[in-house]
N, C-alpha and C positions, 0 to 999 in steps of 0.2 A: 213263325219261320223268319229267318234272316237271310237276305240275299245281298251279295256284295255287288260292286260296280260291274263286274264281269257277268253277272247273272247267275253265279254259282250259288246253290242252296247250301246253307250250313247244316251239316249233320254231325252228330256227336255220339261217341261211344265211351261209356264209363266202365272201367274194369276195377274191381275191388279184390285185392289179393289178401287173403286171410289165413288164419289157422284156427282150429277149434279151441274153444276155451279162452280165447284172448278177449279181455274186457274192452280194450281199445277197438278191436274189430267189431265187437257187438255194439258198442256205442256209435261207431261210424255207420254201420248198417242201419241201426235204428234211426239215426238222424237223416240219412238219405231216404229211408222209407217215409219218415214223417213229412219230408218235403215233396215226396212223390217223384224223386229222381230215379229213373230206371238205370240199372247197372247189371253187369254180368259178374258173377262171383267165381273166384278161383281159389281153391284150397291148396296152398303151397305144400302141405304135407302129403297130398295125394297126386299132385300134378307136377311132374318134373319140369315141364316147360314154364309153368307159372313160377316155380322156385327160381329157375334160371332168369326169368324176366326181372324179378325183384333183385336178384344178385347183380344183373347187368346194369341196373339203375343205381347200384351202390348202397342200397338200403339194408339195414340190419334190424329194423323195427317194423312191425306190422300194426295195422294194415297198411298197404300201399294202395293209394287211389291213383289211377292212371286215366287221364281224360284225353281222348283223341278227338279233335275237331277238324273237319275237312278243310277249313279255311285258316287254320292257325297251327302253330307248332304244338305238339303234345305237352300237357302239363301233368305234373305228378307230385305227390307228397306222401310222407309216411306218418304213422301215428294218428291219434284222434285229434283232428284239427277243426274245431267248430267254425272258426272264421273262414277257412278254405271251403268247408261244406256249405256255409251260407252263400259264399260267392258263387260256388258251383250251382246251387239251387236257383239263384237269380239268373245265371247264364242259361241254365237248362230251361227255365220258364220262357226266356226270350227265344230260345232255339226251337223248342217244341217238336223237333224231329230227331229221332235217335236212330243210329245205324243198327240194322238187325245184327244179332249175335254172330251170324256167319260171315259178316263183312269184315270183321276185325277180331283177331284172336291175339291176345297179348300185345295189343297196340299195333299189330302188323296187318295191313290190308290183305285180304285173301285175293289171290290172282283170279281174274275173270276168265 
């Protein structure tokens, strides 16, 4: 667990936006699974909000990986990016706390 100087606990949510049959999506999920990174999966062919999220970020390639951290600006990338996945895995291991799925949908915190 990481705590900043204000005593805030770092929590992370990882969303992976995919489509069925995509090799890059499969490889990304497999790499995240291998590292033990927890993520929420969104199928852009079945979820209109997920498709809009990808579009709003300006991507036309899947998967899109969107990482929201309570102590930093969201980060995201598209395509199979082994270097980015490695970096995320190191960060996730340091964080060790993940936001429950109902706390963030498509990178937007749910109102309390």
